[in-house]
FIRO-688744 format. One record per residue: x, y, z of N, C-alpha, C in turn; residue number from 1. Coordinates in pm, whole numbers, plus 50000, padded with zeros to 5 digits. Layout:
! FIRO-688744
(sevo (X; Y; Z); (X; Y; Z); (X; Y; Z); NUM),
...
This chain:
! FIRO-688744
(sevo (92520; 10874; 06120); (92580; 10990; 06188); (92709; 10943; 06260); 1),
(sevo (92811; 11022; 06243); (92941; 10988; 06306); (92939; 11018; 06452); 2),
(sevo (93042; 10960; 06518); (93048; 10980; 06665); (93074; 11126; 06694); 3),
(sevo (93161; 11194; 06608); (93189; 11332; 06626); (93061; 11416; 06615); 4),
(sevo (92982; 11382; 06517); (92860; 11458; 06504); (92764; 11437; 06620); 5),
(sevo (92764; 11318; 06674); (92678; 11288; 06792); (92728; 11368; 06917); 6),
(sevo (92857; 11381; 06930); (92912; 11445; 07042); (92901; 11597; 07043); 7),
(sevo (92910; 11650; 06922); (92911; 11797; 06902); (92768; 11846; 06864); 8),
(sevo (92713; 11930; 06949); (92578; 11985; 06918); (92589; 12138; 06949); 9),
(sevo (92595; 12222; 06847); (92609; 12364; 06870); (92477; 12421; 06930); 10),
(sevo (92497; 12516; 07023); (92387; 12593; 07081); (92407; 12739; 07052); 11),
(sevo (92297; 12808; 07033); (92312; 12954; 07024); (92374; 13011; 07153); 12),
(sevo (92455; 13108; 07139); (92518; 13169; 07261); (92421; 13202; 07368); 13),
(sevo (92414; 13131; 07480); (92307; 13149; 07577); (92301; 13280; 07654); 14),
(sevo (92422; 13342; 07664); (92429; 13469; 07741); (92523; 13564; 07662); 15),
(sevo (92478; 13690; 07659); (92557; 13785; 07589); (92578; 13907; 07676); 16),
(sevo (92701; 13935; 07714); (92722; 14048; 07806); (92806; 14155; 07742); 17),
(sevo (92804; 14157; 07607); (92876; 14258; 07536); (92831; 14399; 07568); 18),
(sevo (92932; 14487; 07581); (92908; 14632; 07613); (92960; 14719; 07506); 19),
(sevo (92903; 14842; 07493); (92962; 14938; 07405); (93106; 14974; 07455); 20),
(sevo (93191; 15016; 07366); (93334; 15038; 07404); (93352; 15125; 07528); 21),
(sevo (93278; 15238; 07539); (93301; 15326; 07655); (93258; 15256; 07781); 22),
(sevo (93147; 15183; 07775); (93096; 15108; 07891); (93196; 14992; 07929); 23),
(sevo (93250; 14928; 07823); (93346; 14823; 07848); (93469; 14875; 07918); 24),
(sevo (93518; 14992; 07877); (93632; 15043; 07943); (93601; 15084; 08088); 25),
(sevo (93487; 15140; 08111); (93447; 15174; 08249); (93438; 15049; 08339); 26),
(sevo (93374; 14946; 08279); (93363; 14819; 08354); (93502; 14756; 08381); 27),
(sevo (93588; 14762; 08284); (93718; 14704; 08304); (93796; 14785; 08411); 28),
(sevo (93785; 14910; 08410); (93848; 14997; 08510); (93798; 14967; 08645); 29),
(sevo (93660; 14958; 08657); (93596; 14924; 08783); (93642; 14794; 08843); 30),
(sevo (93646; 14690; 08751); (93696; 14560; 08801); (93840; 14561; 08843); 31),
(sevo (93924; 14640; 08765); (94067; 14650; 08800); (94075; 14718; 08940); 32),
(sevo (94000; 14822; 08960); (94010; 14894; 09090); (93962; 14801; 09199); 33),
(sevo (93855; 14726; 09173); (93806; 14637; 09282); (93900; 14526; 09306); 34),
(sevo (93963; 14470; 09208); (94053; 14356; 09232); (94186; 14406; 09304); 35),
(sevo (94213; 14531; 09285); (94333; 14582; 09355); (94315; 14591; 09507); 36),
(sevo (94188; 14577; 09545); (94153; 14578; 09690); (94164; 14435; 09747); 37),
(sevo (94197; 14337; 09660); (94210; 14200; 09709); (94354; 14186; 09772); 38),
(sevo (94360; 14124; 09890); (94492; 14104; 09952); (94501; 13967; 10006); 39),
(sevo (94615; 13908; 09997); (94646; 13779; 10060); (94659; 13810; 10217); 40),
(sevo (94579; 13743; 10297); (94572; 13774; 10440); (94614; 13652; 10526); 41),
(sevo (94690; 13671; 10622); (94722; 13566; 10713); (94663; 13579; 10849); 42),
(sevo (94599; 13698; 10877); (94533; 13728; 11009); (94382; 13719; 10988); 43),
(sevo (94322; 13612; 11039); (94183; 13592; 11018); (94101; 13619; 11151); 44),
(sevo (93978; 13669; 11130); (93887; 13673; 11243); (93819; 13532; 11253); 45),
(sevo (93786; 13490; 11375); (93719; 13357; 11385); (93571; 13360; 11353); 46),
(sevo (93520; 13474; 11313); (93379; 13483; 11277); (93336; 13381; 11180); 47),
(sevo (93223; 13317; 11197); (93182; 13208; 11103); (93142; 13270; 10969); 48),
(sevo (93160; 13193; 10863); (93115; 13224; 10728); (93014; 13115; 10688); 49),
(sevo (92889; 13157; 10643); (92791; 13056; 10605); (92838; 12962; 10503); 50),
(sevo (92802; 12832; 10521); (92845; 12732; 10423); (92790; 12767; 10285); 51),
(sevo (92674; 12819; 10275); (92612; 12857; 10146); (92709; 12949; 10065); 52),
(sevo (92768; 13043; 10136); (92858; 13140; 10067); (92975; 13058; 10005); 53),
(sevo (93032; 12976; 10078); (93143; 12897; 10032); (93104; 12806; 09909); 54),
(sevo (92987; 12746; 09926); (92931; 12663; 09814); (92912; 12740; 09684); 55),
(sevo (92859; 12862; 09694); (92834; 12937; 09571); (92971; 12983; 09510); 56),
(sevo (93065; 13016; 09594); (93197; 13062; 09541); (93263; 12943; 09467); 57),
(sevo (93253; 12820; 09525); (93309; 12701; 09461); (93232; 12666; 09333); 58),
(sevo (93102; 12693; 09336); (93021; 12670; 09209); (93075; 12760; 09096); 59),
(sevo (93107; 12888; 09136); (93157; 12982; 09038); (93293; 12935; 08983); 60),
(sevo (93375; 12878; 09065); (93507; 12817; 09021); (93478; 12701; 08929); 61),
(sevo (93377; 12619; 08956); (93347; 12511; 08874); (93295; 12545; 08732); 62),
(sevo (93270; 12672; 08710); (93221; 12722; 08575); (93342; 12764; 08494); 63),
(sevo (93465; 12751; 08543); (93588; 12795; 08470); (93603; 12708; 08340); 64),
(sevo (93671; 12770; 08243); (93701; 12688; 08123); (93814; 12587; 08158); 65),
(sevo (93809; 12473; 08089); (93911; 12366; 08108); (93934; 12291; 07980); 66),
(sevo (94048; 12226; 07973); (94087; 12153; 07857); (93982; 12045; 07820); 67),
(sevo (93924; 12047; 07700); (93826; 11954; 07651); (93700; 11953; 07750); 68),
(sevo (93686; 12061; 07823); (93572; 12067; 07917); (93574; 11943; 08012); 69),
(sevo (93687; 11902; 08057); (93696; 11786; 08147); (93679; 11821; 08288); 70),
(sevo (93699; 11951; 08322); (93680; 11999; 08453); (93755; 11921; 08556); 71),
(sevo (93895; 11914; 08541); (93977; 11821; 08624); (94012; 11877; 08763); 72),
(sevo (93913; 11906; 08841); (93933; 11958; 08972); (93834; 11902; 09072); 73),
(sevo (93869; 11911; 09201); (93776; 11886; 09309); (93817; 11975; 09426); 74),
(sevo (93719; 12021; 09495); (93735; 12115; 09609); (93683; 12049; 09736); 75),
(sevo (93763; 12049; 09841); (93723; 11999; 09966); (93715; 12123; 10059); 76),
(sevo (93598; 12156; 10119); (93578; 12260; 10208); (93572; 12207; 10350); 77),
(sevo (93662; 12259; 10436); (93674; 12203; 10573); (93642; 12305; 10676); 78),
(sevo (93540; 12283; 10761); (93510; 12372; 10871); (93523; 12311; 10999); 79),
(sevo (93538; 12175; 11005); (93558; 12102; 11136); (93687; 12140; 11199); 80),
(sevo (93678; 12182; 11327); (93796; 12229; 11397); (93900; 12125; 11416); 81),
(sevo (93857; 12001; 11444); (93953; 11894; 11455); (94027; 11861; 11329); 82),
(sevo (93956; 11865; 11221); (94015; 11842; 11088); (94118; 11949; 11054); 83),
(sevo (94077; 12074; 11084); (94168; 12188; 11053); (94294; 12169; 11139); 84),
(sevo (94286; 12128; 11259); (94400; 12103; 11350); (94497; 11999; 11288); 85),
(sevo (94435; 11892; 11239); (94516; 11788; 11172); (94594; 11841; 11046); 86),
(sevo (94523; 11924; 10970); (94585; 11982; 10851); (94698; 12072; 10893); 87),
(sevo (94670; 12151; 10997); (94771; 12244; 11045); (94895; 12171; 11088); 88),
(sevo (94878; 12063; 11172); (94991; 11995; 11225); (95078; 11928; 11112); 89),
(sevo (95007; 11872; 11010); (95087; 11811; 10902); (95153; 11909; 10824); 90),
(sevo (95085; 12026; 10792); (95142; 12132; 10713); (95265; 12195; 10779); 91),
(sevo (95251; 12216; 10911); (95366; 12279; 10983); (95483; 12180; 10996); 92),
(sevo (95461; 12054; 10995); (95574; 11957; 10991); (95646; 11967; 10862); 93),
(sevo (95578; 11987; 10748); (95648; 12007; 10620); (95715; 12146; 10615); 94),
(sevo (95647; 12248; 10671); (95708; 12379; 10673); (95833; 12391; 10759); 95),
(sevo (95833; 12320; 10867); (95952; 12320; 10951); (96072; 12275; 10882); 96),
(sevo (96057; 12165; 10796); (96163; 12113; 10717); (96208; 12212; 10608); 97),
(sevo (96104; 12276; 10554); (96129; 12374; 10447); (96211; 12492; 10497); 98),
(sevo (96167; 12549; 10617); (96240; 12668; 10670); (96371; 12633; 10740); 99),
(sevo (96388; 12503; 10772); (96512; 12458; 10828); (96625; 12443; 10723); 100),
(sevo (96595; 12462; 10595); (96699; 12452; 10496); (96660; 12378; 10372); 101),
(sevo (96548; 12308; 10381); (96506; 12236; 10268); (96472; 12317; 10142); 102),
(sevo (96438; 12444; 10169); (96402; 12530; 10059); (96519; 12583; 09982); 103),
(sevo (96638; 12586; 10046); (96752; 12652; 09986); (96760; 12799; 10025); 104),
(sevo (96881; 12848; 10029); (96903; 12985; 10071); (96836; 13088; 09985); 105),
(sevo (96839; 13069; 09851); (96786; 13163; 09762); (96635; 13182; 09784); 106),
(sevo (96563; 13072; 09797); (96417; 13075; 09814); (96385; 13145; 09951); 107),
(sevo (96456; 13107; 10051); (96433; 13170; 10184); (96459; 13313; 10180); 108),
(sevo (96561; 13360; 10109); (96587; 13507; 10097); (96473; 13574; 10023); 109),
(sevo (96418; 13508; 09920); (96309; 13565; 09844); (96182; 13575; 09935); 110),
(sevo (96169; 13499; 10028); (96051; 13502; 10119); (96068; 13599; 10233); 111),
(sevo (96186; 13643; 10260); (96208; 13738; 10375); (96116; 13858; 10370); 112),
(sevo (96097; 13928; 10260); (96004; 14042; 10262); (95865; 14011; 10293); 113),
(sevo (95820; 13889; 10275); (95683; 13846; 10294); (95664; 13812; 10444); 114),
(sevo (95769; 13782; 10518); (95756; 13762; 10660); (95692; 13632; 10703); 115),
(sevo (95705; 13528; 10619); (95650; 13399; 10649); (95744; 13313; 10739); 116),
(sevo (95685; 13212; 10801); (95763; 13119; 10881); (95690; 12984; 10888); 117),
(sevo (95742; 12897; 10974); (95688; 12760; 10977); (95554; 12755; 11052); 118),
(sevo (95524; 12848; 11137); (95398; 12854; 11211); (95285; 12901; 11124); 119),
(sevo (95177; 12821; 11124); (95064; 12854; 11034); (94927; 12864; 11111); 120),
(sevo (94916; 12961; 11198); (94796; 12962; 11281); (94668; 12989; 11197); 121),
(sevo (94685; 13048; 11081); (94571; 13074; 11000); (94501; 12953; 10957); 122),
(sevo (94564; 12832; 10961); (94502; 12708; 10925); (94394; 12664; 11025); 123),
(sevo (94404; 12715; 11145); (94307; 12678; 11249); (94213; 12794; 11278); 124),
(sevo (94261; 12916; 11261); (94181; 13035; 11297); (94075; 13061; 11186); 125),
(sevo (94113; 13049; 11065); (94023; 13075; 10955); (93899; 12977; 10966); 126),
(sevo (93777; 13029; 10945); (93664; 12943; 10960); (93650; 12829; 10859); 127),
(sevo (93713; 12851; 10739); (93715; 12754; 10636); (93856; 12729; 10578); 128),
(sevo (93883; 12603; 10543); (93993; 12571; 10458); (93932; 12508; 10331); 129),
(sevo (93980; 12560; 10215); (93936; 12498; 10086); (94060; 12434; 10026); 130),
(sevo (94053; 12300; 10012); (94170; 12230; 09949); (94137; 12207; 09806); 131),
(sevo (94231; 12244; 09718); (94204; 12238; 09571); (94283; 12115; 09522); 132),
(sevo (94216; 12023; 09460); (94269; 11903; 09406); (94272; 11910; 09260); 133),
(sevo (94381; 11858; 09191); (94382; 11848; 09045); (94363; 11702; 09010); 134),
(sevo (94275; 11670; 08922); (94254; 11533; 08877); (94349; 11503; 08767); 135),
(sevo (94452; 11427; 08798); (94553; 11400; 08692); (94502; 11315; 08574); 136),
(sevo (94407; 11233; 08605); (94329; 11160; 08503); (94192; 11135; 08562); 137),
(sevo (94098; 11105; 08471); (93961; 11070; 08508); (93948; 10915; 08521); 138),
(sevo (93834; 10876; 08570); (93802; 10736; 08586); (93663; 10714; 08525); 139),
(sevo (93660; 10622; 08428); (93530; 10586; 08365); (93447; 10503; 08455); 140),
(sevo (93326; 10475; 08422); (93234; 10395; 08505); (93292; 10257; 08530); 141),
(sevo (93370; 10203; 08430); (93426; 10070; 08448); (93567; 10072; 08512); 142),
(sevo (93606; 10188; 08557); (93735; 10197; 08629); (93853; 10225; 08537); 143),
(sevo (93837; 10226; 08410); (93949; 10257; 08320); (93978; 10413; 08326); 144),
(sevo (94111; 10435; 08293); (94151; 10577; 08305); (94108; 10655; 08181); 145),
(sevo (94076; 10778; 08210); (94039; 10878; 08106); (94143; 10990; 08112); 146),
(sevo (94213; 11009; 07994); (94315; 11108; 07993); (94260; 11248; 08006); 147),
(sevo (94319; 11329; 08089); (94278; 11469; 08104); (94386; 11556; 08037); 148),
(sevo (94342; 11667; 07984); (94434; 11760; 07905); (94444; 11891; 07980); 149),
(sevo (94563; 11952; 07971); (94592; 12083; 08031); (94541; 12092; 08173); 150),
(sevo (94577; 11992; 08254); (94529; 11989; 08394); (94583; 12110; 08475); 151),
(sevo (94712; 12135; 08478); (94754; 12252; 08560); (94700; 12378; 08522); 152),
(sevo (94691; 12402; 08387); (94634; 12526; 08337); (94491; 12541; 08379); 153),
(sevo (94407; 12432; 08364); (94269; 12433; 08390); (94245; 12458; 08536); 154),
(sevo (94318; 12389; 08626); (94301; 12405; 08770); (94344; 12542; 08815); 155),
(sevo (94452; 12600; 08754); (94491; 12733; 08781); (94390; 12839; 08751); 156),
(sevo (94319; 12819; 08637); (94212; 12910; 08602); (94099; 12903; 08697); 157),
(sevo (94059; 12782; 08734); (93949; 12760; 08825); (93983; 12820; 08968); 158),
(sevo (94103; 12806; 09004); (94148; 12864; 09134); (94140; 13014; 09129); 159),
(sevo (94177; 13073; 09012); (94167; 13217; 09000); (94019; 13264; 09007); 160),
(sevo (93928; 13185; 08940); (93787; 13213; 08957); (93743; 13212; 09101); 161),
(sevo (93791; 13112; 09175); (93752; 13098; 09311); (93799; 13214; 09402); 162),
(sevo (93925; 13247; 09382); (93976; 13363; 09455); (93903; 13492; 09430); 163),
(sevo (93870; 13508; 09303); (93793; 13631; 09268); (93651; 13626; 09326); 164),
(sevo (93592; 13508; 09324); (93454; 13489; 09382); (93453; 13520; 09531); 165),
(sevo (93552; 13467; 09607); (93573; 13488; 09745); (93582; 13638; 09776); 166),
(sevo (93666; 13706; 09694); (93681; 13846; 09712); (93550; 13919; 09689); 167),
(sevo (93483; 13885; 09589); (93354; 13942; 09553); (93249; 13927; 09669); 168),
(sevo (93263; 13816; 09742); (93173; 13789; 09854); (93215; 13858; 09978); 169),
(sevo (93322; 13939; 09982); (93369; 14013; 10093); (93457; 13929; 10188); 170),
(sevo (93518; 13825; 10133); (93601; 13740; 10215); (93748; 13762; 10168); 171),
(sevo (93834; 13715; 10255); (93978; 13710; 10223); (94031; 13568; 10218); 172),
(sevo (94142; 13547; 10157); (94198; 13404; 10157); (94352; 13420; 10142); 173),
(sevo (94414; 13312; 10156); (94560; 13298; 10135); (94592; 13175; 10055); 174),
(sevo (94675; 13191; 09955); (94722; 13070; 09877); (94841; 13009; 09954); 175),
(sevo (94809; 12888; 10012); (94904; 12823; 10098); (94938; 12692; 10028); 176),
(sevo (95071; 12666; 10009); (95115; 12545; 09937); (95230; 12479; 10011); 177),
(sevo (95202; 12407; 10123); (95307; 12325; 10178); (95350; 12217; 10082); 178),
(sevo (95474; 12182; 10095); (95535; 12087; 10005); (95614; 11985; 10074); 179),
(sevo (95581; 11854; 10060); (95471; 11799; 09979); (95337; 11801; 10049); 180),
(sevo (95231; 11775; 09974); (95097; 11790; 10025); (95022; 11651; 10014); 181),
(sevo (95090; 11544; 09996); (95024; 11417; 09979); (94939; 11382; 10103); 182),
(sevo (94970; 11429; 10215); (94891; 11393; 10335); (94744; 11435; 10326); 183),
(sevo (94720; 11529; 10233); (94580; 11579; 10223); (94487; 11476; 10151); 184),
(sevo (94544; 11389; 10070); (94462; 11284; 10014); (94393; 11199; 10117); 185),
(sevo (94475; 11152; 10209); (94422; 11061; 10312); (94328; 11140; 10404); 186),
(sevo (94367; 11261; 10441); (94279; 11331; 10537); (94144; 11367; 10478); 187),
(sevo (94143; 11394; 10346); (94023; 11443; 10282); (93951; 11326; 10213); 188),
(sevo (94009; 11208; 10217); (93939; 11091; 10153); (93931; 11104; 10006); 189),
(sevo (94037; 11156; 09944); (94041; 11174; 09797); (94123; 11061; 09733); 190),
(sevo (94084; 11023; 09609); (94154; 10911; 09544); (94292; 10940; 09497); 191),
(sevo (94360; 10839; 09448); (94499; 10856; 09406); (94515; 10930; 09271); 192),
(sevo (94405; 10942; 09198); (94419; 11018; 09070); (94415; 11168; 09091); 193),
(sevo (94394; 11210; 09216); (94387; 11352; 09246); (94504; 11397; 09326); 194),
(sevo (94558; 11515; 09284); (94679; 11572; 09352); (94644; 11699; 09421); 195),
(sevo (94663; 11716; 09549); (94635; 11842; 09616); (94736; 11947; 09568); 196),
(sevo (94691; 12061; 09533); (94777; 12164; 09478); (94779; 12295; 09564); 197),
(sevo (94678; 12307; 09652); (94671; 12439; 09729); (94568; 12421; 09843); 198),
(sevo (94605; 12492; 09952); (94505; 12515; 10055); (94470; 12658; 10066); 199),
(sevo (94339; 12690; 10065); (94298; 12833; 10076); (94235; 12850; 10217); 200),
(sevo (94301; 12905; 10314); (94226; 12953; 10432); (94132; 13068; 10394); 201),
(sevo (94011; 13059; 10439); (93907; 13160; 10397); (93830; 13207; 10514); 202),
(sevo (93805; 13345; 10514); (93726; 13400; 10616); (93724; 13547; 10607); 203),
(sevo (93699; 13617; 10723); (93704; 13765; 10728); (93838; 13803; 10790); 204),
(sevo (93891; 13927; 10753); (94023; 13962; 10809); (94003; 14000; 10954); 205),
(sevo (94104; 13975; 11034); (94102; 14020; 11175); (94108; 14168; 11181); 206),
(sevo (94066; 14231; 11290); (94059; 14371; 11311); (94198; 14428; 11295); 207),
(sevo (94295; 14354; 11336); (94438; 14401; 11332); (94518; 14335; 11221); 208),
(sevo (94454; 14292; 11117); (94524; 14220; 11011); (94622; 14309; 10945); 209),
(sevo (94733; 14257; 10904); (94836; 14332; 10829); (94877; 14248; 10704); 210),
(sevo (94939; 14319; 10619); (94996; 14253; 10494); (95141; 14299; 10477); 211),
(sevo (95223; 14225; 10420); (95366; 14274; 10393); (95366; 14395; 10302); 212),
(sevo (95448; 14491; 10334); (95461; 14608; 10252); (95500; 14570; 10110); 213),
(sevo (95586; 14463; 10103); (95634; 14417; 09971); (95521; 14370; 09882); 214),
(sevo (95413; 14318; 09943); (95303; 14269; 09867); (95229; 14376; 09785); 215),
(sevo (95248; 14503; 09825); (95183; 14617; 09754); (95262; 14661; 09632); 216),
(sevo (95375; 14605; 09615); (95463; 14645; 09497); (95424; 14548; 09376); 217),
(sevo (95355; 14601; 09285); (95308; 14527; 09167); (95378; 14577; 09040); 218),
(sevo (95415; 14496; 08952); (95483; 14536; 08830); (95394; 14630; 08752); 219),
(sevo (95443; 14737; 08696); (95359; 14827; 08611); (95325; 14761; 08482); 220),
(sevo (95221; 14816; 08419); (95164; 14756; 08298); (95268; 14732; 08188); 221),
(sevo (95355; 14832; 08171); (95458; 14822; 08064); (95552; 14712; 08086); 222),
(sevo (95562; 14651; 08203); (95648; 14535; 08227); (95577; 14401; 08208); 223),
(sevo (95444; 14402; 08207); (95379; 14281; 08190); (95291; 14272; 08068); 224),
(sevo (95298; 14374; 07982); (95217; 14377; 07860); (95302; 14409; 07734); 225),
(sevo (95282; 14334; 07628); (95335; 14365; 07505); (95221; 14365; 07405); 226),
(sevo (95206; 14468; 07329); (95100; 14485; 07231); (95155; 14474; 07095); 227),
(sevo (95105; 14390; 07009); (95158; 14366; 06875); (95035; 14408; 06783); 228),
(sevo (95064; 14499; 06691); (94956; 14539; 06601); (94884; 14664; 06638); 229),
């Protein structure tokens, strides 16, 4: 038997969620309407979120498809107040340089309707921070490198799963990407083959939470869809 035959073992489709066309359309519309209620939030309530909820949401993200099923991601969930303060201090140091001109005028003008700045209180107010790491390559048991494929695409899909799972659990989050983010490897104790790509503050929205009016402007379907055939 060849190695390929040993590695590949087909299984009958274990789960089938196929719906009749009318039900499929209703389900798709329901999901669309529900996801339209998802908002990126910067104003968090300090109310605690059970660890189990975060773990299940991350488990859902871990079920995302990935190149060669290598699952090139790692998630670090932070609830410790001191650790969150360290992350905030390091992130704000990078943001201050960014908003002081490092980003360039065009980028800063693009951010004006969003109302962001160098101060990131959500990093300490939100009960959880989830740091998403991309594994640039794997490590075999003997320490040799294992090439990973389609890492950015795979991690992006998993992060989308995570955001949807958090929304489904009644939580809000924010995609936060200070640049550079190398400080997170040391803080989170992650190895050199992993690259931090995003911080997600997670929790419940504050009673007086707001969102930028510009964030409600989404491109219409005819601008994001081309149908052939």
